[in-house]
All heavy atoms as an XYZ file, in Angstrom:
900
protein
N     -66.533    230.482    -99.235
C     -67.499    231.069   -100.131
C     -68.288    229.979   -100.882
O     -69.498    230.056   -100.997
C     -66.749    232.000   -101.100
C     -67.619    232.640   -102.110
S     -68.685    233.813   -101.307
C     -69.508    234.501   -102.678
N     -67.571    228.988   -101.404
C     -68.215    227.922   -102.160
C     -69.128    227.111   -101.242
O     -70.222    226.710   -101.634
C     -67.148    227.013   -102.826
C     -67.798    225.824   -103.507
C     -66.319    227.808   -103.803
N     -68.681    226.886   -100.001
C     -69.497    226.136    -99.051
C     -70.805    226.861    -98.745
O     -71.852    226.224    -98.627
C     -68.719    225.917    -97.747
C     -68.595    224.466    -97.355
C     -67.425    223.868    -98.083
C     -68.452    224.352    -95.893
N     -70.751    228.182    -98.623
C     -71.959    228.956    -98.345
C     -72.942    228.879    -99.511
O     -74.150    228.763    -99.305
C     -71.591    230.409    -98.062
C     -70.810    230.596    -96.782
C     -70.331    232.020    -96.615
O     -70.736    232.898    -97.406
O     -69.541    232.258    -95.694
N     -72.442    228.920   -100.728
C     -73.298    228.825   -101.911
C     -73.948    227.448   -101.963
O     -75.139    227.323   -102.264
C     -72.485    229.112   -103.196
C     -73.300    228.833   -104.445
C     -71.987    230.544   -103.193
N     -73.178    226.403   -101.646
C     -73.733    225.056   -101.644
C     -74.821    224.908   -100.588
O     -75.838    224.255   -100.816
C     -72.622    224.026   -101.417
C     -71.701    223.878   -102.612
S     -70.343    222.749   -102.342
C     -71.190    221.246   -101.987
N     -74.636    225.511    -99.426
C     -75.658    225.463    -98.370
C     -76.932    226.174    -98.806
O     -78.038    225.706    -98.533
C     -75.121    226.094    -97.092
C     -74.117    225.251    -96.386
C     -73.647    225.899    -95.125
N     -72.553    225.149    -94.549
C     -71.703    225.632    -93.676
N     -71.814    226.890    -93.286
N     -70.740    224.885    -93.206
N     -76.785    227.289    -99.488
C     -77.959    228.029    -99.969
C     -78.723    227.199   -100.990
O     -79.947    227.101   -100.925
C     -77.532    229.396   -100.558
C     -77.042    230.318    -99.444
C     -78.685    230.039   -101.320
C     -76.414    231.594    -99.927
N     -78.005    226.562   -101.920
C     -78.673    225.727   -102.922
C     -79.350    224.526   -102.283
O     -80.431    224.124   -102.689
C     -77.697    225.259   -104.003
C     -77.381    226.332   -105.005
C     -76.068    226.657   -105.291
C     -78.389    227.012   -105.664
C     -75.774    227.633   -106.215
C     -78.105    227.992   -106.594
C     -76.780    228.306   -106.867
N     -78.720    223.933   -101.273
C     -79.330    222.808   -100.576
C     -80.609    223.240    -99.862
O     -81.617    222.537    -99.885
C     -78.326    222.231    -99.568
C     -78.448    220.755    -99.405
C     -77.395    220.178    -98.507
N     -76.072    220.336    -99.070
C     -74.980    220.588    -98.363
N     -75.057    220.708    -97.059
N     -73.813    220.709    -98.934
N     -80.583    224.403    -99.233
C     -81.762    224.919    -98.548
C     -82.876    225.227    -99.547
O     -84.045    224.939    -99.299
C     -81.408    226.160    -97.735
C     -82.559    226.717    -96.971
C     -83.068    226.051    -95.867
C     -83.163    227.894    -97.354
C     -84.141    226.555    -95.155
C     -84.229    228.411    -96.658
C     -84.712    227.735    -95.556
N     -82.521    225.797   -100.702
C     -83.521    226.088   -101.725
C     -84.121    224.805   -102.285
O     -85.305    224.762   -102.625
C     -82.907    226.918   -102.849
C     -82.517    228.346   -102.479
C     -81.821    229.024   -103.648
C     -83.707    229.151   -102.015
N     -83.336    223.745   -102.375
C     -83.849    222.461   -102.831
C     -84.865    221.905   -101.833
O     -85.893    221.352   -102.231
C     -82.701    221.469   -103.028
C     -83.168    220.182   -103.653
O     -84.082    220.173   -104.461
N     -82.534    219.095   -103.275
N     -84.605    222.065   -100.550
C     -85.548    221.610    -99.520
C     -86.861    222.368    -99.646
O     -87.942    221.775    -99.603
C     -84.933    221.774    -98.114
C     -83.773    220.797    -97.934
C     -85.979    221.564    -97.031
C     -82.954    221.030    -96.690
N     -86.787    223.670    -99.834
C     -87.996    224.484    -99.990
C     -88.756    224.061   -101.241
O     -89.984    223.938   -101.227
C     -87.637    225.983   -100.041
C     -87.126    226.433    -98.672
C     -88.825    226.815   -100.449
C     -86.586    227.833    -98.655
N     -88.043    223.800   -102.342
C     -88.684    223.386   -103.595
C     -89.398    222.042   -103.427
O     -90.518    221.871   -103.905
C     -87.639    223.277   -104.701
C     -88.221    222.899   -106.050
C     -87.146    222.712   -107.099
N     -86.163    221.707   -106.736
C     -86.342    220.379   -106.899
N     -87.452    219.930   -107.419
N     -85.403    219.527   -106.552
N     -88.775    221.106   -102.713
C     -89.385    219.796   -102.500
C     -90.671    219.943   -101.690
O     -91.701    219.339   -102.019
C     -88.396    218.839   -101.799
C     -87.227    218.509   -102.710
C     -89.095    217.567   -101.342
C     -87.583    217.732   -103.942
N     -90.662    220.729   -100.626
C     -91.868    220.934    -99.816
C     -92.970    221.624   -100.624
O     -94.134    221.244   -100.555
C     -91.549    221.742    -98.550
C     -90.952    220.925    -97.463
C     -89.596    220.958    -97.200
C     -91.744    220.099    -96.682
C     -89.038    220.201    -96.196
C     -91.206    219.333    -95.671
C     -89.839    219.381    -95.428
N     -92.601    222.635   -101.406
C     -93.581    223.360   -102.216
C     -94.202    222.456   -103.281
O     -95.417    222.428   -103.471
C     -92.916    224.567   -102.857
C     -93.887    225.461   -103.604
C     -93.172    226.502   -104.361
N     -92.216    225.766   -105.217
C     -91.342    226.328   -106.019
N     -91.263    227.614   -106.088
N     -90.520    225.621   -106.762
N     -93.370    221.673   -103.960
C     -93.882    220.755   -104.981
C     -94.746    219.668   -104.365
O     -95.731    219.237   -104.957
C     -92.735    220.113   -105.761
C     -92.090    221.076   -106.721
O     -92.624    222.139   -107.006
N     -90.929    220.704   -107.218
N     -94.379    219.215   -103.169
C     -95.178    218.181   -102.506
C     -96.576    218.685   -102.181
O     -97.554    217.968   -102.368
C     -94.479    217.711   -101.231
O     -93.252    217.107   -101.542
N     -96.671    219.907   -101.734
C     -97.987    220.487   -101.438
C     -98.780    220.658   -102.729
O     -99.977    220.360   -102.786
C     -97.829    221.830   -100.696
C     -97.272    221.571    -99.290
C     -99.158    222.575   -100.613
C     -96.877    222.810    -98.548
N     -98.105    221.093   -103.797
C     -98.772    221.267   -105.087
C     -99.296    219.929   -105.606
O    -100.432    219.830   -106.058
C     -97.788    221.885   -106.085
C     -98.363    222.104   -107.466
C     -97.347    222.737   -108.386
C     -96.314    221.707   -108.766
N     -95.378    222.163   -109.799
N     -98.491    218.879   -105.525
C     -98.909    217.563   -106.007
C     -99.970    216.940   -105.104
O    -100.784    216.157   -105.561
C     -97.720    216.616   -106.110
C     -96.754    216.964   -107.213
C     -95.386    216.882   -107.009
C     -97.203    217.370   -108.460
C     -94.498    217.188   -108.008
C     -96.323    217.683   -109.465
C     -94.965    217.594   -109.239
O     -94.094    217.898   -110.241
N     -99.941    217.283   -103.838
C    -100.923    216.732   -102.902
C    -102.339    217.185   -103.257
O    -103.297    216.418   -103.124
C    -100.579    217.149   -101.473
C    -101.276    216.445   -100.340
C    -100.965    214.959   -100.375
C    -100.826    217.019    -99.015
N    -102.484    218.408   -103.765
C    -103.792    218.931   -104.133
C    -104.117    218.759   -105.623
O    -105.161    219.209   -106.078
C    -103.899    220.413   -103.752
C    -103.970    220.605   -102.263
C    -102.890    221.121   -101.556
C    -105.103    220.234   -101.553
C    -102.952    221.285   -100.186
C    -105.167    220.388   -100.192
C    -104.089    220.919    -99.510
O    -104.150    221.064    -98.159
N    -103.220    218.121   -106.363
C    -103.447    217.886   -107.780
C    -104.370    216.674   -107.945
O    -104.049    215.584   -107.489
C    -102.118    217.631   -108.485
C    -102.248    217.592   -109.984
O    -103.342    217.483   -110.523
N    -101.115    217.672   -110.656
N    -105.530    216.817   -108.599
C    -106.458    215.683   -108.733
C    -105.961    214.596   -109.684
O    -106.474    213.474   -109.656
C    -107.744    216.320   -109.256
C    -107.330    217.597   -109.871
C    -106.084    218.042   -109.163
N    -104.958    214.886   -110.519
C    -104.453    213.886   -111.452
C    -103.559    212.844   -110.780
O    -103.389    211.752   -111.302
C    -103.660    214.567   -112.569
C    -104.493    215.478   -113.433
C    -103.660    216.147   -114.504
O    -102.429    215.958   -114.513
O    -104.232    216.864   -115.323
N    -102.988    213.181   -109.635
C    -102.069    212.276   -108.946
C    -102.871    211.178   -108.257
O    -103.913    211.433   -107.655
C    -101.223    213.056   -107.913
C    -100.449    214.185   -108.592
C    -100.277    212.142   -107.179
C     -99.460    213.747   -109.625
N    -102.360    209.962   -108.344
C    -103.038    208.818   -107.741
C    -103.065    208.921   -106.221
O    -102.156    209.481   -105.605
C    -102.332    207.523   -108.142
C    -102.302    207.191   -109.630
C    -101.461    205.954   -109.875
C    -103.710    206.985   -110.150
N    -104.108    208.342   -105.621
C    -104.265    208.399   -104.170
C    -103.143    207.657   -103.457
O    -102.685    208.083   -102.401
C    -105.626    207.809   -103.768
C    -105.856    207.810   -102.293
C    -106.130    208.982   -101.622
C    -105.781    206.630   -101.564
C    -106.335    208.999   -100.262
C    -105.980    206.629   -100.200
C    -106.260    207.817    -99.552
N    -102.678    206.563   -104.043
C    -101.624    205.790   -103.376
C    -100.330    206.588   -103.301
O     -99.539    206.402   -102.386
C    -101.411    204.463   -104.065
C    -100.900    204.566   -105.468
C    -100.693    203.202   -106.062
N    -100.195    203.346   -107.420
C    -100.478    202.520   -108.374
N    -101.240    201.481   -108.141
N     -99.989    202.710   -109.570
N    -100.093    207.486   -104.246
C     -98.928    208.363   -104.146
C     -99.124    209.403   -103.046
O     -98.169    209.811   -102.390
C     -98.662    209.072   -105.468
C     -98.180    208.186   -106.586
C     -98.224    208.620   -107.891
C     -97.671    206.916   -106.349
C     -97.779    207.830   -108.936
C     -97.225    206.119   -107.381
C     -97.281    206.577   -108.665
O     -96.828    205.790   -109.690
N    -100.363    209.834   -102.860
C    -100.640    210.858   -101.853
C    -100.533    210.328   -100.429
O    -100.527    211.102    -99.478
C    -102.032    211.445   -102.083
C    -102.114    212.251   -103.366
C    -103.471    212.844   -103.563
C    -103.544    213.631   -104.846
N    -104.834    214.273   -105.054
N    -100.429    209.026   -100.270
C    -100.230    208.453    -98.937
C     -98.813    208.688    -98.413
O     -98.596    208.685    -97.201
C    -100.539    206.950    -98.955
C    -102.002    206.572    -99.129
C    -102.130    205.060    -99.228
C    -102.831    207.090    -97.977
N     -97.861    208.904    -99.309
C     -96.469    209.092    -98.891
C     -96.297    210.339    -98.016
O     -95.684    210.257    -96.951
C     -95.538    209.113   -100.122
C     -95.598    207.759   -100.828
C     -94.107    209.449    -99.731
C     -94.893    207.726   -102.162
N     -96.838    211.522    -98.389
C     -96.725    212.664    -97.475
C     -97.472    212.447    -96.149
O     -97.052    212.947    -95.110
C     -97.332    213.833    -98.246
C     -97.295    213.435    -99.651
C     -97.383    211.958    -99.675
N     -98.579    211.684    -96.194
C     -99.295    211.391    -94.949
C     -98.432    210.551    -94.022
O     -98.386    210.791    -92.807
C    -100.604    210.671    -95.258
N     -97.726    209.585    -94.585
C     -96.816    208.763    -93.778
C     -95.697    209.628    -93.206
O     -95.323    209.468    -92.036
C     -96.255    207.606    -94.630
C     -97.365    206.616    -94.961
C     -95.115    206.902    -93.914
C     -96.991    205.589    -96.001
N     -95.172    210.550    -94.012
C     -94.123    211.458    -93.532
C     -94.636    212.323    -92.384
O     -93.939    212.509    -91.376
C     -93.625    212.330    -94.677
N     -95.845    212.836    -92.514
C     -96.426    213.671    -91.459
C     -96.617    212.870    -90.171
O     -96.264    213.334    -89.080
C     -97.761    214.254    -91.937
C     -98.466    215.064    -90.903
C     -98.002    216.318    -90.560
C     -99.599    214.576    -90.268
C     -98.647    217.075    -89.596
C    -100.251    215.321    -89.317
C     -99.775    216.581    -88.977
N     -97.150    211.652    -90.299
C     -97.359    210.837    -89.100
C     -96.038    210.413    -88.466
O     -95.936    210.325    -87.253
C     -98.225    209.617    -89.413
C     -99.675    209.946    -89.574
C    -100.352    209.600    -90.723
C    -100.368    210.626    -88.586
C    -101.688    209.913    -90.882
C    -101.698    210.952    -88.731
C    -102.363    210.599    -89.881
N     -95.020    210.163    -89.268
C     -93.713    209.824    -88.702
C     -93.164    211.003    -87.911
O     -92.553    210.824    -86.865
C     -92.721    209.435    -89.804
C     -91.380    209.054    -89.230
C     -91.168    207.778    -88.738
C     -90.345    209.964    -89.162
C     -89.953    207.423    -88.191
C     -89.121    209.626    -88.617
C     -88.936    208.355    -88.136
O     -87.731    208.014    -87.584
N     -93.379    212.209    -88.403
C     -92.884    213.394    -87.706
C     -93.640    213.631    -86.398
O     -93.057    214.070    -85.411
C     -93.003    214.614    -88.622
C     -92.350    215.842    -88.081
C     -90.983    215.940    -88.065
C     -93.104    216.881    -87.587
C     -90.359    217.069    -87.565
C     -92.507    218.017    -87.093
C     -91.125    218.110    -87.079
N     -94.941    213.313    -86.370
C     -95.777    213.571    -85.195
C     -95.654    212.470    -84.142
O     -95.542    212.756    -82.944
C     -97.256    213.725    -85.625
C     -97.423    214.922    -86.549
C     -98.173    213.849    -84.433
C     -97.095    216.249    -85.933
N     -95.680    211.211    -84.560
C     -95.689    210.081    -83.621
C     -94.330    209.983    -82.925
O     -93.285    210.094    -83.558
C     -96.040    208.771    -84.362
C     -97.475    208.862    -84.860
C     -95.855    207.562    -83.478
C     -97.916    207.695    -85.698
N     -94.328    209.750    -81.618
C     -93.067    209.756    -80.862
C     -92.179    208.525    -81.071
O     -91.085    208.488    -80.548
C     -93.531    209.839    -79.406
C     -94.901    209.320    -79.401
C     -95.479    209.632    -80.741
N     -92.610    207.530    -81.823
C     -91.768    206.362    -82.081
C     -90.841    206.705    -83.239
O     -91.281    206.952    -84.355
C     -92.629    205.126    -82.422
C     -93.545    204.798    -81.254
C     -91.737    203.944    -82.764
C     -94.576    203.736    -81.571
N     -89.539    206.734    -82.974
C     -88.552    207.162    -83.957
C     -87.434    206.137    -84.080
O     -87.285    205.247    -83.239
C     -87.921    208.497    -83.553
C     -88.884    209.651    -83.669
O     -89.799    209.563    -84.485
O     -88.683    210.634    -82.950
N     -86.621    206.320    -85.128
C     -85.412    205.513    -85.248
C     -84.388    205.929    -84.199
O     -83.741    205.100    -83.590
C     -84.819    205.648    -86.653
C     -85.682    205.119    -87.795
C     -85.031    205.439    -89.130
C     -85.894    203.629    -87.649
N     -84.249    207.230    -84.006
C     -83.376    207.774    -82.964
C     -84.223    208.629    -82.025
O     -84.645    209.720    -82.387
C     -82.276    208.646    -83.583
C     -81.272    207.947    -84.476
C     -80.364    208.956    -85.132
C     -80.460    206.957    -83.683
N     -84.490    208.154    -80.810
C     -85.346    208.926    -79.886
C     -84.703    210.258    -79.487
O     -83.492    210.372    -79.375
C     -85.481    208.003    -78.674
C     -85.029    206.666    -79.119
C     -84.105    206.871    -80.272
N     -85.540    211.270    -79.261
C     -85.057    212.597    -78.894
C     -84.534    212.659    -77.462
O     -83.688    213.459    -77.141
C     -86.179    213.639    -79.055
C     -86.441    214.059    -80.471
C     -87.374    213.120    -81.196
O     -87.948    212.216    -80.555
O     -87.511    213.264    -82.409
N     -85.066    211.822    -76.580
C     -84.701    211.920    -75.173
C     -83.289    211.419    -74.889
O     -82.594    211.963    -74.043
C     -85.706    211.141    -74.315
C     -87.148    211.648    -74.380
C     -88.060    210.736    -73.589
C     -87.217    213.066    -73.862
N     -82.851    210.397    -75.571
C     -81.532    209.822    -75.286
C     -80.405    210.632    -75.916
O     -79.373    210.844    -75.299
C     -81.477    208.381    -75.785
C     -82.411    207.494    -75.035
C     -82.266    206.081    -75.478
N     -83.321    205.273    -74.841
C     -83.781    204.165    -75.309
N     -83.288    203.672    -76.439
N     -84.720    203.504    -74.687
N     -80.598    211.041    -77.147
C     -79.572    211.814    -77.849
C     -80.172    213.174    -78.166
O     -81.017    213.296    -79.035
C     -79.142    211.094    -79.143
C     -78.715    209.669    -78.848
C     -78.028    211.859    -79.830
C     -78.495    208.824    -80.088
N     -79.733    214.193    -77.467
C     -80.345    215.521    -77.588
C     -80.126    216.118    -78.975
O     -79.012    216.289    -79.435
C     -79.780    216.449    -76.528
C     -80.042    216.013    -75.086
C     -79.327    216.931    -74.129
C     -81.514    215.985    -74.798
N     -81.205    216.423    -79.652
C     -81.154    217.091    -80.943
C     -80.996    216.167    -82.136
O     -81.421    216.498    -83.238
N     -80.370    215.019    -81.954
C     -80.144    214.105    -83.077
C     -81.462    213.479    -83.527
O     -81.657    213.228    -84.714
C     -79.120    213.010    -82.692
C     -77.801    213.621    -82.262
C     -78.906    212.040    -83.825
C     -77.087    214.389    -83.324
N     -82.370    213.257    -82.623
C     -83.662    212.667    -82.969
C     -84.467    213.550    -83.909
O     -85.158    213.057    -84.796
N     -84.387    214.858    -83.722
C     -85.088    215.780    -84.620
C     -84.469    215.788    -86.009
O     -85.173    215.877    -87.017
C     -85.086    217.192    -84.038
C     -85.954    217.389    -82.794
C     -85.778    218.790    -82.251
C     -87.399    217.117    -83.116
N     -83.154    215.675    -86.069
C     -82.485    215.599    -87.370
C     -82.933    214.343    -88.098
O     -83.166    214.363    -89.305
C     -80.954    215.647    -87.185
C     -80.542    217.005    -86.640
C     -80.239    215.352    -88.498
C     -79.097    217.101    -86.237
N     -83.066    213.253    -87.356
C     -83.563    212.002    -87.930
C     -84.969    212.190    -88.500
O     -85.261    211.730    -89.609
C     -83.562    210.931    -86.840
C     -84.270    209.677    -87.257
O     -83.936    209.124    -88.312
O     -85.173    209.242    -86.509
N     -85.841    212.870    -87.754
C     -87.206    213.126    -88.237
C     -87.201    213.936    -89.525
O     -87.895    213.596    -90.488
C     -88.022    213.864    -87.177
C     -88.338    212.998    -85.977
O     -88.148    211.768    -86.071
O     -88.780    213.554    -84.959
N     -86.422    215.007    -89.551
C     -86.369    215.847    -90.750
C     -85.795    215.085    -91.937
O     -86.247    215.257    -93.063
C     -85.569    217.120    -90.498
C     -86.284    218.108    -89.634
C     -85.731    218.547    -88.448
C     -87.528    218.602    -89.995
C     -86.392    219.459    -87.646
C     -88.203    219.516    -89.204
C     -87.625    219.938    -88.025
N     -84.803    214.235    -91.690
C     -84.217    213.451    -92.783
C     -85.231    212.474    -93.371
O     -85.344    212.357    -94.591
C     -82.974    212.699    -92.290
C     -82.379    211.820    -93.341
C     -81.657    212.369    -94.385
C     -82.550    210.445    -93.297
C     -81.109    211.563    -95.374
C     -82.006    209.631    -94.269
C     -81.285    210.190    -95.307
N     -85.981    211.791    -92.517
C     -86.979    210.833    -93.003
C     -88.098    211.561    -93.746
O     -88.526    211.129    -94.823
C     -87.536    209.980    -91.843
C     -88.729    209.161    -92.285
C     -86.454    209.074    -91.291
N     -88.566    212.678    -93.210
C     -89.625    213.455    -93.869
C     -89.131    213.980    -95.218
O     -89.829    213.875    -96.229
C     -90.111    214.607    -92.962
C     -90.979    215.583    -93.723
C     -90.852    214.051    -91.764
N     -87.915    214.520    -95.251
C     -87.368    215.027    -96.512
C     -87.215    213.896    -97.531
O     -87.530    214.064    -98.716
C     -86.022    215.711    -96.283
C     -85.356    216.134    -97.561
C     -85.817    217.228    -98.272
C     -84.274    215.421    -98.067
C     -85.223    217.611    -99.465
C     -83.676    215.802    -99.256
C     -84.144    216.898    -99.947
O     -83.562    217.265   -101.114
N     -86.735    212.733    -97.087
C     -86.551    211.599    -98.002
C     -87.886    211.135    -98.583
O     -87.992    210.866    -99.786
C     -85.876    210.435    -97.285
O     -84.617    210.807    -96.823
N     -88.905    211.049    -97.744
C     -90.220    210.625    -98.228
C     -90.823    211.648    -99.183
O     -91.406    211.289   -100.210
C     -91.162    210.367    -97.053
C     -90.893    209.095    -96.256
C     -91.753    209.058    -94.999
C     -91.142    207.867    -97.103
N     -90.678    212.935    -98.865
C     -91.216    213.966    -99.753
C     -90.436    214.038   -101.068
O     -91.015    214.301   -102.119
C     -91.222    215.324    -99.053
C     -92.217    215.454    -97.903
C     -92.131    216.839    -97.302
C     -93.626    215.135    -98.338
N     -89.134    213.792   -101.021
C     -88.340    213.745   -102.247
C     -88.792    212.584   -103.134
O     -88.919    212.732   -104.353
C     -86.855    213.606   -101.900
C     -85.948    213.635   -103.103
C     -85.589    214.842   -103.688
C     -85.460    212.459   -103.653
C     -84.771    214.879   -104.796
C     -84.640    212.487   -104.761
C     -84.295    213.691   -105.324
O     -83.487    213.722   -106.427
N     -89.058    211.442   -102.513
C     -89.555    210.277   -103.237
C     -90.925    210.580   -103.853
O     -91.195    210.255   -105.005
C     -89.614    209.083   -102.295
C     -90.034    207.796   -102.916
C     -89.700    207.318   -104.144
C     -90.889    206.822   -102.323
N     -90.274    206.092   -104.346
C     -91.014    205.762   -103.247
C     -91.543    206.720   -101.103
C     -91.777    204.640   -102.982
C     -92.291    205.598   -100.843
C     -92.410    204.574   -101.781
N     -91.804    211.222   -103.066
C     -93.131    211.613   -103.549
C     -93.013    212.565   -104.739
O     -93.706    212.409   -105.755
C     -93.917    212.247   -102.404
C     -95.243    212.825   -102.788
C     -96.273    212.012   -103.232
C     -95.481    214.182   -102.691
C     -97.499    212.541   -103.579
C     -96.706    214.717   -103.024
C     -97.715    213.902   -103.476
N     -92.123    213.528   -104.643
C     -91.919    214.497   -105.718
C     -91.445    213.800   -106.991
O     -91.964    214.062   -108.081
C     -90.901    215.544   -105.263
C     -90.693    216.637   -106.291
O     -91.688    217.150   -106.812
O     -89.525    216.968   -106.568
N     -90.484    212.907   -106.878
C     -89.977    212.224   -108.075
C     -91.031    211.288   -108.678
O     -91.150    211.199   -109.904
C     -88.700    211.457   -107.755
O     -88.949    210.435   -106.822
N     -91.807    210.599   -107.845
C     -92.877    209.740   -108.363
C     -93.931    210.547   -109.115
O     -94.392    210.136   -110.190
C     -93.552    208.973   -107.224
C     -92.836    207.766   -106.667
C     -93.607    207.209   -105.472
C     -92.671    206.704   -107.718
N     -94.309    211.689   -108.569
C     -95.328    212.520   -109.205
C     -94.828    213.091   -110.526
O     -95.573    213.140   -111.507
C     -95.755    213.638   -108.270
S     -96.695    213.052   -106.859
N     -93.571    213.526   -110.564
C     -93.020    214.048   -111.816
C     -93.011    212.967   -112.894
O     -93.393    213.223   -114.038
C     -91.598    214.558   -111.595
C     -91.535    215.885   -110.917
C     -90.110    216.318   -110.738
C     -90.041    217.623   -109.969
N     -88.656    218.016   -109.705
N     -92.574    211.767   -112.534
C     -92.561    210.668   -113.504
C     -93.973    210.320   -113.959
O     -94.203    210.053   -115.139
C     -91.893    209.438   -112.898
C     -90.414    209.576   -112.734
C     -89.827    208.346   -112.083
C     -88.369    208.538   -111.784
N     -87.803    207.389   -111.066
N     -94.932    210.323   -113.031
C     -96.311    209.994   -113.373
C     -96.898    211.020   -114.336
O     -97.546    210.666   -115.321
C     -97.156    209.903   -112.103
C     -98.611    209.609   -112.372
C     -99.016    208.330   -112.725
C     -99.569    210.606   -112.273
C    -100.344    208.048   -112.985
C    -100.896    210.340   -112.525
C    -101.280    209.056   -112.878
O    -102.601    208.784   -113.136
N     -96.668    212.295   -114.079
C     -97.210    213.349   -114.933
C     -96.551    213.301   -116.319
O     -97.237    213.446   -117.340
C     -97.045    214.729   -114.273
C     -98.017    214.827   -113.087
C     -97.289    215.857   -115.257
C     -97.858    216.061   -112.264
N     -95.236    213.090   -116.370
C     -94.561    212.989   -117.661
C     -95.066    211.792   -118.450
O     -95.288    211.881   -119.661
C     -93.056    212.879   -117.461
C     -92.411    214.163   -117.008
C     -90.955    213.975   -116.663
O     -90.426    212.843   -116.804
O     -90.332    214.951   -116.232
N     -95.266    210.677   -117.772
C     -95.762    209.477   -118.442
C     -97.189    209.689   -118.938
O     -97.536    209.296   -120.050
C     -95.715    208.300   -117.465
C     -96.145    206.997   -118.037
C     -96.037    205.911   -116.967
C     -96.593    204.604   -117.456
N     -96.569    203.573   -116.411
N     -98.001    210.357   -118.132
C     -99.387    210.614   -118.516
C     -99.445    211.562   -119.711
O    -100.258    211.371   -120.614
C    -100.156    211.186   -117.332
C    -101.623    211.292   -117.577
C    -102.353    211.691   -116.336
C    -103.824    211.751   -116.633
N    -104.611    212.148   -115.517
N     -98.609    212.563   -119.747
C     -98.591    213.484   -120.888
C     -98.103    212.782   -122.139
O     -98.574    213.060   -123.233
C     -97.706    214.691   -120.584
C     -98.324    215.630   -119.584
C     -97.386    216.758   -119.210
O     -96.236    216.778   -119.592
N     -97.897    217.693   -118.433
N     -97.170    211.858   -121.992
C     -96.670    211.115   -123.147
C     -97.758    210.205   -123.706
O     -97.920    210.092   -124.908
C     -95.450    210.287   -122.746
C     -94.908    209.438   -123.858
C     -94.203    210.008   -124.904
C     -95.112    208.064   -123.867
C     -93.704    209.231   -125.939
C     -94.623    207.282   -124.898
C     -93.917    207.872   -125.924
O     -93.433    207.105   -126.936
N     -98.535    209.577   -122.850
C     -99.582    208.663   -123.291
C    -100.759    209.426   -123.898
O    -101.376    208.966   -124.852
C    -100.053    207.777   -122.113
C     -98.928    206.825   -121.723
C    -101.302    207.000   -122.458
C     -99.195    206.033   -120.480
N    -101.078    210.608   -123.394
C    -102.253    211.356   -123.845
C    -102.054    212.103   -125.160
O    -102.960    212.781   -125.612
C    -102.679    212.359   -122.770
C    -103.325    211.673   -121.590
O    -103.711    210.503   -121.724
O    -103.445    212.312   -120.525
N    -100.904    212.007   -125.770
C    -100.700    212.743   -127.019
C    -101.552    212.156   -128.133
O    -101.859    210.974   -128.152
C     -99.221    212.704   -127.436
O     -98.810    211.347   -127.537
C     -98.359    213.439   -126.461
N    -101.933    213.017   -129.052
C    -102.780    212.590   -130.157
C    -101.924    212.453   -131.420
O    -101.066    213.285   -131.699
C    -103.893    213.605   -130.398
C    -104.859    213.710   -129.242
C    -105.961    214.704   -129.515
O    -106.137    215.087   -130.692
O    -106.626    215.099   -128.558
N    -102.186    211.411   -132.143
C    -101.470    211.160   -133.388
C    -102.457    211.162   -134.543
O    -103.582    210.722   -134.414
C    -100.762    209.795   -133.331
C     -99.701    209.727   -132.272
C     -99.945    209.096   -131.064
C     -98.459    210.290   -132.494
C     -98.970    209.034   -130.089
C     -97.478    210.238   -131.530
C     -97.737    209.604   -130.328
O     -96.771    209.547   -129.376
N    -101.990    211.645   -135.686
C    -102.804    211.615   -136.895
C    -102.146    210.674   -137.885
O    -100.922    210.684   -138.057
C    -102.927    213.005   -137.513
C    -103.754    213.953   -136.708
C    -103.904    215.257   -137.452
C    -104.791    216.206   -136.680
N    -104.961    217.476   -137.401
N    -102.945    209.906   -138.553
C    -102.458    209.011   -139.590
C    -102.683    209.701   -140.924
O    -103.815    210.055   -141.279
C    -103.168    207.643   -139.535
C    -102.905    206.998   -138.181
C    -102.719    206.777   -140.675
C    -103.670    205.720   -137.969
N    -101.604    209.888   -141.634
C    -101.695    210.569   -142.923
C    -101.763    209.535   -144.036
O    -101.102    208.507   -143.998
C    -100.487    211.458   -143.144
C    -100.422    212.624   -142.196
C     -99.255    213.496   -142.556
C     -99.219    214.713   -141.661
N     -98.090    215.578   -142.040
N    -102.554    209.860   -145.018
C    -102.587    209.025   -146.211
C    -101.379    209.343   -147.084
O    -100.713    210.370   -146.908
C    -103.879    209.279   -147.004
C    -105.118    208.824   -146.231
O    -104.968    207.904   -145.401
O    -106.202    209.383   -146.478
N    -101.116    208.506   -148.015
C     -99.996    208.739   -148.914
C    -100.212    209.978   -149.751
O     -99.264    210.689   -150.103
C     -99.788    207.523   -149.824
C     -99.280    206.299   -149.064
C     -99.087    205.118   -149.976
O     -99.123    205.263   -151.210
O     -98.909    204.018   -149.428
N    -101.448    210.296   -150.053
C    -101.743    211.479   -150.846
C    -101.466    212.767   -150.078
O    -101.077    213.770   -150.646
C    -103.194    211.434   -151.316
C    -103.501    210.273   -152.208
C    -104.984    210.176   -152.468
O    -105.757    210.987   -151.948
O    -105.386    209.239   -153.203
N    -101.688    212.749   -148.785
C    -101.488    213.946   -147.980
C    -100.012    214.256   -147.781
O     -99.640    215.397   -147.547
C    -102.156    213.765   -146.611
C    -103.653    213.732   -146.652
C    -104.236    213.533   -145.264
O    -103.509    213.651   -144.271
O    -105.443    213.263   -145.178
N     -99.157    213.264   -147.813
C     -97.736    213.472   -147.562
C     -97.060    214.249   -148.696
O     -96.098    214.959   -148.497
C     -97.046    212.125   -147.357
C     -97.442    211.469   -146.069
C     -96.764    210.123   -145.878
O     -95.969    209.708   -146.753
O     -97.021    209.486   -144.852
N     -97.544    214.095   -149.903
C     -96.900    214.759   -151.036
C     -97.384    216.159   -151.268
O     -98.240    216.716   -150.777
C     -97.108    213.955   -152.337
O     -98.512    213.818   -152.560
C     -96.420    212.631   -152.236
């Protein structure tokens, strides 16, 4: 039972990473150099040069592709979250109060 729940949460995390990656990809605030990471993941999935070729080891090559794509998208997601949090922290407005206003 516990194993099934863990598998469901892992699958939901994969879906969340893909959804957030698409959202950040179309966000104009995200830097272009960050948006290159999903492009690299897409090209790695499409191009037949792999770490583990599909022809020699049946099925393992596809798992390798999904792992690399997931890792790159996870990295992209974490970079974008940090960038947005940092940008919101920097953009805050501060007011300087005089001594008369404080009392």
